N, C-alpha and C positions, 0 to 999 in steps of 0.2 A: 655705897663706892667712894674707891679710895682714889682714880687717879682715873682721869678722862682723855685720852688723846683724839685727836680730830685732823681726818685727813679727808681728801679730796675726791679721794673714788670709792663708791661702794665696795668692788672688789677687791683693793688695797684692803680696807676695813679688815676684812676675813683675814686675809694673810697674816698680819700684820696682829690682831688680836690674835691667834693662833701660838705666836714669838711670846706676848709678852705672858701670857697666864690671867688667869683668876682676878689680880690684883687691878687689872686695868681693864676696863670697856674703852673701846676704838669703836667711832662713829664717823662719816663720812657726811660733808658739805656739799658734797656735788658739783664741785664748783665755785663759782663765786657768788656770794650771798646775795649780792647788791651789785648796783652800775647808780652811772648818773641819774639824777631827775630828769623828766624832758619837761620841766615846767622853768619860772622864769623867763628873762628876754630870751624872746628866738628861739624857747626849747631846749633851751642845750645844757643846763642844771648848770650852768658856771655864770657865775657874777663877774662879768669880763673887770669892772669898773673898783670893788674890790678887792684887787690882787686875783684874781682869775680865783676865786671861791667855788670851790666845787657841792652844791648837795645830793647825798648818795641818797638809794633809795631801795629796800628791800623788794627783791624782785619777785613779781605776782608768784611764780611757783617757789619760791623757796621759804615761803612765811610762817608756812606750817613745819619744813626744816629749821628755821631759826627759833621756833618758838618751842618746840623738840629739845631741844640744842640747850637753850635757857633753863628748859626743867633739869637736864641731866648738870648743867654747870652749877645750879645750886647743891646739888645732890655730893659732887665733889671735893675732896678736900685739895687736890690741883687738876689744873687745865694745861695739855701741853699741845701745841697747835704746830701738826705735821705736814703742813700744805708742799706741794711740789719745790725740790732744790732753785729755783729760779725766779727774776723779779716778780710773775705774776703769782707765782706759790709767796713769794714774802707780801702782796699787796692783799692777797685770799686772807694772810695770816691777819695782816690789821684790819682790815675791814670785820673777821670774827672779832679778833679783841677789842673793836671798836663795839661792835652790835651786841655784846654779849657781857659788856661791861669787865672786861679783863685787864688791870693792871700792866701799862706798858714798860713800867720800869722794873717789871718780873722778869727773870730769863724760863720764858716758857715756851720758846721756839724751837725748835727739833727740827734737824735736817740728815737726811739719807739719800745716797746716791742711788745705791741699789734697793732692792725689797729682800733680803737675806736674814736671818738672824741676827747670825754675828754681824752686821752692819746698822742694822733697827737697836739692840742690843747697844753697840760702843756709842749711836745718837744720844740714848737718854744719859750718858754719862756727861757729857757736853750743851747741854741747853746754856741760850743764850735769848738776849733780850730780841726784839723784831728792829731789824735794820732798814730804819728812817729814810737813809738813801737811796735806798733798792725801790720803798715805796714809794718815794716821790718820784726816780726816774717814770715807773712805771706809770705812775697817776699823771706823770707829765706827759706821756706818748697815747693814754686813753684822752687827753683832753684836746690835746690835736688831733688826734683822729675824729672829736667828738665834731670842733668846731667848723675841721673841713670837710667833713661827712656832711654832718646837718647843715651849710651856707651853699657849699657847692653843689651839692646835691639838690636842695630846693630849686636854686639858681635854673639849674641844667634841666631839672623838671618843667620850669615855667617857658623857659625860653625854647628846647629844645628834643623836651619827650623823652633826653634820660632818664633813668632811673637812679641812678647813683654819681658822685665819685670820691674818690679817699685819698688821703696821703702816699701812699706805697701803690695802692691799685692801678690809678692813675699814670703813675709815672712807669709802670710795669705794659700795662696799654701802650704807653710812648714808646717804649723799645718793639713792641708786635709792630704797630703800624711803621715805625721806621723800618725796620725790617720790609716790611711788606713794599715801601718805596722804591726801595733799593733794587729789588726785586724789578720792579718795575720800569725802575730806568736803567734797568742793564741791556746791554748789549753784547750780545754774545760775539764772538771772534774768532776765525778757524786759526789754529796752528797745528803743525806735523810734530812726531816723535820720530826718529829713525830705531831701530834694533837692528843687531847685528847674532845673527841668530848660526852658534859657531858651536862645531863638531869633532871633538876630540878623541882616536880612538871609540870606545862606543856610549861616552858619554856627552849630551849635549846642556848646552848651557848658553845665555842671553845677555850679552853686552849692547846696553844702552848708549847713545852718542850725547857728550856732556858739554866737548870745549873744540870750539872750531880755531884753531890758530891761535892758541891759546886764552879764548873768551870763549863765556856762556853759552854754549847752541840754544841757537832763538828759530825756527825754522817758523817759517808765514803761513805757507803756501807748497804747494804741490810741485809745482817751479823749482822754488829752492829749495825744497829733498830733493827730488833730482840730478841736482847740481853737484850736491856731496854725494853723491852714489855715484856719479860720473867720475867725481875727483877719487873717491878710492880704488885706483886700479893698481897700486900699489902691494906689494904684500902686507897682510898683515902682524904686529910684531908687539909681543911682551913686554915691555917695556918699565913693570914696573909692579912689583907683588909685595902687599902689605898683610903681616899676620900679626894678628894681637887677641888676646882675651877680653872678651866683652863680659862686662859685668850688668845684670837687672836688677835692683833692689827691689824689696816687696813696697808696694804703698803701704800710705798710713791709715792707722786703725782710721772707721767710719768717723764721721762727725755729722751731725743732721742733713745736712745739705746733700754728702757725698753721698749719705745712706740710700738720700729720695734717689739722687742720678745714679746708682745702681741699681736701685730695686727696679727704675723704670727702664735699662736699656739693658740687663741681666732675668728682671724676673719679668718684665711689661707689666707692674704697679705704677697706676699712680701714684702722686706721693701723697692726695690722701687715703689711700687706704695702706699705702705702707705706714706712715705715723699711727693706725688707726690698728695696726695688727702688731707693730713695737709695743703699745702701750697696755695693749694686753700681756704680749710677753714681758713688760718691765713691772706691771702690778701684779703677776703672778698667775701660775701653773699651776692647775695640779696633778702633779707628781707622784702617782700609786696613795702612799698613807699622807704624804704634805703635800703643802703646796710651798711654790718658790717663785719666788722672780727669777728668771733666765736672764736675761739681759742688764746693763746697768743703765741709769736714767736719756732717754732716748734725744734729749733737745738739748742738744751741747754743738758749741763752737771750738773744741780744743780735742789736739790728737794726743795729749799725753794720756797714759796710762798709768794707773799704783804700780806703786813697789811691790806689793802685795802680789798682783796681777804677774806683774814680768816676771816675779819668782815662780810662779805656779807654772807659767808658760814656759819656762827654758826648762825647768824638771820634765812638762811633758813633751814639748818637741825633742828631747833627748831620746828617752824612755820609749817613744813612737816610733822617733825618723832615725834617730843617731847621733852622738857629739858634733859632725861637722853640720848637721840643720841649725842648730843653737847661733842665731844673729844676736842684735844688737838692737837696747830702746833707741827709739826717735822721736823726735818730736820736733814739728813744722807748721804751727800757727800764721793766717794771717794776722794781719798788720792792725785788726778793728775786732780781734776774738777778744770772748770776757775770759776765754779761762777760767770759767766758774766750776766748772764738772770735768773730769774725765770724757775720754772720748768711747762711744758705745761697744760695748764687748761684753762677754759672757761672763756672768757674778761666780760662775763655778767652772775651771777648767775642765773636770771630771764631766760635766752633763753634754757629751759629743751629741752630735745631732743625730746621729743614728741611734744612742742612749734614751730620749724622750722622745724619737718621731713617736712611738704610740700613743704620746699624750696630746699631740698637737694636730691640730688640723693641717691641709694639703700646704695651703698658705702658709701658717703661720712656721710652717717645718723649712719653706723655702727660707724665707726672710730667716731666721735665726741663723740658718748653715751659713747664709753667705755673710751675717754678724759673725759668727764666732769662727768661721773659715778667713776673714782679713784680717779680725784682732790677734789671733795667733800666728798666721805668717806674716802679721807685721813684725814680729819678732824673729822670724826664719833668716837665714843667711839669704845671702843674693844669688839668684843663678846665674850660669855660668857658659859661655860659647864660645867656642875655638870661629873666629870671624877671618874670611881671607878677601880681600880687596885686591883685585886685577885691575892694570889700564894697558889697554889696548892701543894701538895706535894706528894711522893708516893716513900720509899724504898730510898731516899738521891736523888729523878729524884724530880726537882722542873718546874710545868708548871707556866705559866704565862696568865691570863686571862683580858682583857682591857675592858670595857663599856665608853660611854660615852652619854650625852644627853643635846642636845643645850637649855638653861635656857635661854639666853634676845641673841638676833642677831645684837644688835649692827650695824656695817660697811656692814652688808649682807644686812641691810634692804636693802639697792642700788645698792652693788656688788657681791650681793649674785648669781645671773645669769651667771658670770664668776669664782666663788669660791664653788662648790659644796658642801654641808658639805651632813653630812649622821649619823643618831643616833645609835648606837650600845647598845644597854641596857643590863645589866646583871640580870640577878632575884638577888630578897633580901640573901646575903649570912653573914654568922656569922662566926666570928673566930673561929675556934675547930671542924667545922661541916664535917661532914661525908658523903662525896660523895658516893650516891652507882652504878648510874647506869652512868659507862663512858665507853666507846668503846674509846681504842686506833689505830689510823690507822697512817703506815707510807709513804712519799710518795718521788718518786724519783725524784730530777732535776741534771741538768747540767748548769755548768756555764756559763753565757753568753758574749759571746767579747764587746767589751765598744763599745759604741754607735757610730754611724758616724753621724756629723756634719750634723744637718737640719741647716737653713735660722738662726732662733734664738740661737740656739747653739754656731752657729761659731760667732754670734755677742756678743753673752754674754761673751765668749771665748778671743775674741778681747778688748771685753771692761776691762775683768779682766786682763787682761794682760798688758794694756796700748797702744794695737799697733793701731795707727792711729787713727782718730777722729771720735762720730757720726755721723756726717755728711759725711763723706766717707765711711762709710760701706757701702751702699746699693749699690754705684760706685764698690767699690773695687767688690763684689757679680757680679754685672752685667761684671766686665772686666774678671774675672778669667772665665765664662762661653762666652763672645765674643772668645776671643783670643782658645778657645778649651780647653782650661788647666783640667775642670772640667764639670762634668753633674752633673744638682741637677731633681733627678725619685725618683720612688719611686722603693723601690726593692720587691714588688710583691704585686697583685693586693689586697690582705687583708689589706695592710698598707696605713694608714692616713699621714703619714709624707713624705714629701720628703728629701733625702739627699744627701752629697756632695759625689759624688766619682771622685776622677783624672783620666782622661785617661792618656792614653800612651807616647802621646805626654807634658804632665803635670806632667807628673813622672821623665821625661829623664829632664825635665826644673829643677825641683828642683834637680835632681841628683846633675846635671852641675855646679848649684849657691852654691852648697852644696860641692863640691868638691872643687871651684874656692874662694867663697866669702861667706863662712861660719862665717865670722870674723863681717859682717855686715849685711848679711840675716839672721838674725835671732831675736827671740822676745824681747830680753834684749838689742838690739843694739836700733833696732828699739822703743820700750820702751823710753830709755836713751834719745834716740833725740828728741822725744815728749818733754820731759820735758825740755830739752833746747829750745826748740822752748817757750817753759810758759815764760820762765826764760826770753827770748830775748823779749816777750811781755811785760814783767815788767819791762825791762830797766834793767835788772840784768847782763845779758849775752852781749858779743859784735858778733852780725850776722859775720862780716867777717871773725873774729878769729873760731866762730863756721865752715864758710864752709872751711877754709883754711884745719881746723885738719880733717877736714870727708876727701877733698882731696887728702891730703898726704898718707890718708890711702887707699883709693879706688884707687889712679891709679897705686899705684905698682903691684895691687891686678888683676887690666883690663891688666896692659902690661904679665902679666905674661901665664892669659888664653888664650889670643891672640896666644902665644909661645907654649901653653902645651892643652888646647881643642881640642882632636883632632876633627876630623869633621867629620860631620855623610854623610856618603854616602846614594846617591842616591839610595832606591832600586826599582831593574828591576820587570817589567811584566814579560818578556820573551819572550814578541812582538818586533815586528819591527814598525817604524814609517811608516804609511801609504804613508808620503808625500816626506820626503829622505832615508827610509830605515835605519838610526839609530834606536838605543834601547829607546825605550817606559821604563817610570819610574813615580812612583806617587809622589805628590809632595801633599804639604799642601796648601792651599787657603785660601778667606776668607770665603765661605762658605765650606768649607771639604777639603777632600780629593779627587782627580783628577787622571787624565793620561795625561801626558804631553811628547814632545820629548824630550830625554836628551842635544840635541841640543839648546833646549830654549836659548837664545831669537833668533839666527838664522832661525827657524825653529818653527813656532808657531802653529803646532797642538798640541791641548790638545781635551779632552773627557772626564766626569764625569767618577769614577771610574764605577757605576752602567749602564752606557750605553755600554753594549758592542757589540750593533750590529752596524755596520757601519754606516754610511750616505753618499747616494748613490748622495745626492740632490750635485747642485754647487750653487755659490752664482751669483746671475742673474746680477754682476754690476761690476763685474772682473774676473769671471770664477774660482775664487779658491774655494776649498773643503769646505764647509758645515761642522762646528761640534755642537753636543750637549753640550752647557754651563747649567751649574746651576745657578739663581739668584737671590736672595731675595724674587721674587716671584713665583719664580719655574723654569722650565728648555724650553728652548727658545734655535732656530738653530741661529747662528752665522758665517760669514767669518771668514776663518781660519788662513787670511792676517790680522787681525785685529795687529795694530790701522789702518795699512793704507788705510783698506777699513772697513767701521761701519758698513755695512750690517747687520742686526739680522732683524729674522723672527719669529714669536711667534708660539710657539706650539701647538697653540689653533686654529682651523679651523675657520676662519669667516664663518659669514651665507653669502650666497648670497644676493641682493639686491633684490626684488621682484616686477615687472614692476605693476602699477596703472594702466596702459591705458590710461593716462592723458599726457599731454604732456605740458612742463615748459613755463611761460609766459613770461621767459625772453629771456630765448637766443631757446625755442624751442625742448628742447632735452626731453626723458622721465623722468616723474618724475617716482620714485622706492620708493621703501619701505626699510627703514632702522634700524640696529637697533644702538643706542646710544652705550659710552660708561657707559653707566648706568643701562644699557640691556632696555631702553625703546624704544616704538615705534617710529618714524616721518617717513615721507615725504619729499623728498629733491628729488635735480636734480641730473639725472645720470651723466651730465659733471659737478659733482666736482671733483676737487675745483676750477675748472677756474669759476666755475658758483654757486652761494653761497645759491641759492635760497632755501626756507624751504618754505613751506606749513602751511600758520595760520590753528589753528581747528577752524570750526564755532560757533563762544559762543553759540548762539542760539540750534544749534543739539547737542552741549556738555549738557548745559541745560535739554537737553530733556531726554539726555540718563542717567542723575542722577536723575530727577525725577522716570523714568521708574526703577535706582536700588535702588530710596529709598521707593518704592510700593513692590518691590520683598520682 
């Protein structure tokens, strides 16, 4: 074996190996191979006194992989580390180098932003050393998350039974709770609008009241509205007309956050689902006789596009749509963008969505089409509309009417399916013209409370405020729901969008965190921490100094919280425990609220909140009482003596085996008809598991049955 290339993903390794040929073996580490240990003081895996020295441990599920990699490294002349092109990928490369005994000074790190043959071969020409500043930035983030996560979670678990807290997770929860508090405090106010329904010749249009005596119109109630209607007793005169051409530029190509937002609003995909599909499109899709990554790296905060892609796209636009549709390349990044990668784009302009549709699942096709259309449309010319604005007055009351007509579709030629436009034409009007057929109509309204966060709105808010990184948004949203802090649901049947609503436990968690940790669990502190991590990544800040500064602020707050935070009393049910006579209480577990004995763990009686009826059954192994529990796949019966006795019984009744009248040829017991775990029928020995005989289906008989089915 000459050269070994290590990537993160197994599917990626297969794609790349086909590009490189027989001289290379491409293998996968399946992501991170090790993490901070859970040993040492507080189980942090970090020696805070020794300048925050971390202790790393190979993950249990990666030991076999590491062993295999070490064996392959020994047989290789050269090892190249090709993990993903971001801080996390750089850290993975560093962990691999350390664990596999590779030379840190050697240029053995290669990166590529798209999985195409050209990009991979080009990366081989420019290997570099592992970027230690990027590694330190990722390591600092990991240690901050471990310190806050472990210490705050332990506090909350002991005081209020909340499951966890996190550096970014808790700030995202803060945003959701704050929004809910705004809605509760909101007082709806009445207001009115006044519209002039105007007919000229055969055309009808609407002008709305905008100003009264030169000031912005504000109608608080019906009386004020009727007063304006009475006032408009003179002629309606067209006092001014303005005509202009309005240009509408295409939006920038996708970055991670805008892709998640647009996929949510246009396709109904959650952030997690979007990133999973994008990952597969990036790693490679089998396109007939070859495999190719269809999009560039999907974790990016830059709207920059490569010169090669721009050139290819311009040529494609001119050939497909015409020269007038060719636009210009633009770039606009947020202040906290790292600009480490290009925007998310197709790797090959010729791989149009329709040309690769047969190789994609329906969801993959939808997302790829969205990415392809957005990237190409961003390089197309602006859409143009003729806009007419008319001002119509009557006795000091000024009404405004607007009309527009799309005259050139520009980028909408490609992206129009995602941005609907509608012409609103005004009839031909002239200045000083008197309009006679006018009817005024007042309409009552009430101010609406602020909108709750949908996934898309929450992601946008986090991005705008510089909280976390786009690559972490999906995980944050997932964690908040998994911890039972928020629910994502539709408020009513007619609603199209799901929104976040904090649970009682979520609000309690936020309240306690704000009571004791408001100086660090807030938007500004978290955003500034992200900027510090960025500065560590480019070598401008010392990571140990930043960790020390954080810890010196955090630790006193933690000690104060342990001393002063009141412990939440367990809610009593009012019923006695059927096993020991003590009180039953409500607790919060992995699968929601449940009832258990207050004497846990000495008494392990439990039942779910919904299961009021007592279970009369006893455990066949130890004669303890059976209790109903709820698992990820539904309710089941389990022994109350767990973990000493681990007997469980499915809540579903199994169908009894049916005798076939035949004998087992191996042990002479009866053959019976059974159902498999996949609900298929088969014939096996009744003496199972001592005898594992299964009767084979006669092939000729099977073929005859199939022919009869075909005839029918």
